[in-house]
C-alpha positions as CSV (number, residue, x, y, z in Angstrom):
1,Y,-33.8,-49.6,0.7
2,S,-30.7,-50.6,-1.4
3,T,-30.7,-52.5,-4.7
4,V,-27.1,-53.9,-4.1
5,P,-27.2,-57.6,-4.2
6,D,-26.6,-59.4,-0.8
7,S,-23.5,-60.9,-2.2
8,V,-21.9,-57.2,-2.4
9,K,-22.9,-56.5,1.0
10,F,-21.5,-59.9,2.3
11,D,-19.8,-62.5,0.2
12,K,-20.8,-65.4,2.6
13,D,-19.2,-68.0,0.0
14,K,-15.9,-65.9,-0.1
15,L,-15.8,-66.0,3.7
16,L,-16.6,-69.7,3.9
17,R,-13.6,-70.4,1.6
18,K,-11.4,-68.3,3.7
19,I,-12.3,-70.4,6.9
20,G,-12.4,-73.9,5.4
21,N,-16.1,-74.0,4.9
22,D,-16.6,-74.1,8.7
23,N,-20.0,-72.9,9.6
24,E,-19.3,-72.6,13.5
25,V,-16.3,-70.4,12.7
26,M,-18.4,-68.2,10.3
27,T,-21.3,-67.9,13.1
28,A,-18.5,-67.0,15.6
29,L,-17.1,-64.4,13.3
30,I,-20.6,-62.8,12.7
31,S,-21.3,-62.7,16.4
32,T,-18.0,-61.0,17.2
33,V,-18.8,-58.5,14.1
34,L,-22.0,-57.9,15.8
35,E,-20.4,-57.1,19.1
36,I,-17.4,-55.1,17.9
37,F,-18.8,-52.9,14.9
38,P,-21.4,-50.9,16.7
39,G,-18.6,-49.5,18.8
40,Y,-16.8,-48.5,16.0
41,F,-19.8,-46.7,14.6
42,Q,-20.4,-45.0,17.9
43,S,-16.8,-43.8,17.9
44,L,-17.1,-42.8,14.0
45,E,-20.2,-40.8,15.0
46,R,-18.3,-38.6,17.7
47,A,-15.5,-38.2,15.3
48,V,-17.8,-36.9,12.5
49,E,-19.7,-34.7,15.2
50,E,-16.3,-33.2,16.2
51,K,-15.1,-33.0,12.7
52,N,-11.9,-34.9,13.6
53,I,-10.5,-36.1,10.4
54,E,-7.7,-37.9,12.0
55,N,-9.9,-40.0,14.1
56,I,-12.5,-40.5,11.1
57,K,-9.6,-41.7,9.2
58,M,-8.3,-44.0,12.1
59,I,-11.8,-45.4,12.8
60,A,-12.5,-45.9,9.1
61,H,-9.3,-48.0,8.7
62,K,-10.3,-50.3,11.8
63,I,-13.6,-50.8,10.2
64,K,-12.0,-51.7,6.7
65,G,-9.9,-54.2,8.3
66,G,-12.7,-56.0,9.9
67,A,-14.7,-55.6,6.6
68,L,-12.0,-57.0,4.4
69,N,-11.6,-60.1,6.7
70,M,-15.4,-60.7,6.6
71,S,-15.8,-60.2,2.8
72,F,-18.2,-57.0,3.3
73,A,-17.1,-55.5,-0.2
74,E,-19.8,-52.8,-0.1
75,I,-18.5,-51.5,3.5
76,V,-15.0,-51.7,2.4
77,E,-15.6,-49.5,-0.7
78,I,-17.3,-46.8,1.5
79,V,-14.8,-46.7,4.3
80,T,-12.0,-46.7,1.9
81,Q,-13.4,-43.4,0.5
82,L,-14.1,-42.1,4.0
83,E,-10.4,-43.1,4.9
84,E,-9.0,-41.6,1.7
85,N,-11.3,-38.2,1.9
86,N,-9.2,-35.1,2.8
87,A,-10.5,-32.4,5.2
88,E,-11.4,-29.7,2.6
89,D,-14.5,-31.7,1.5
90,F,-16.2,-32.5,4.9
91,L,-19.6,-32.6,3.3
92,L,-18.4,-35.5,1.4
93,T,-17.2,-37.1,4.7
94,I,-20.9,-36.5,5.9
95,E,-22.3,-38.0,2.8
96,L,-20.0,-41.1,3.1
97,Y,-20.7,-41.4,6.9
98,R,-24.5,-41.5,6.2
99,K,-24.1,-44.2,3.3
100,L,-22.1,-46.2,5.6
101,L,-24.5,-46.2,8.4
102,V,-27.5,-47.2,6.1
103,R,-25.3,-49.9,4.6
104,W,-24.3,-51.2,8.0
105,E,-27.8,-51.2,9.1
106,E,-28.9,-53.4,6.3
107,L,-25.7,-55.7,6.5
108,E,-26.5,-55.8,10.4
109,K,-30.1,-57.2,9.6
110,M,-28.8,-59.8,7.3
111,L,-25.9,-60.9,9.9
112,I,-28.4,-61.2,12.7
113,S,-30.7,-63.3,10.3
114,L,-27.7,-65.5,9.3
115,A,-26.5,-66.0,13.0
116,K,-30.0,-67.2,13.9
117,S,-30.2,-69.5,11.1
118,E,-26.9,-71.1,11.4
């Protein structure tokens, strides 16, 4: 279990400011993330299994874009490291990938709970 504060995982207030404090838009954005991100993680898993550095970087970049837009600071930090890592340190790639999955699972639970409460 992560000791990282929820606001670092997902800065809800920052996202709300970006979208004019519109809770309906936020709920729609969260729903979209919950639909799209699992596919990114499946693709990333395949790329890691295949040790395909170029695909790993490409998928990490996609995740980073969505995570930046949604104010998922912790995810942004991990995928940035994943995107910038070079092929010589594949053990670091695997470590970052595993960390990313754990953090995504935590964030996903938080988002599901938020979407239900809105």
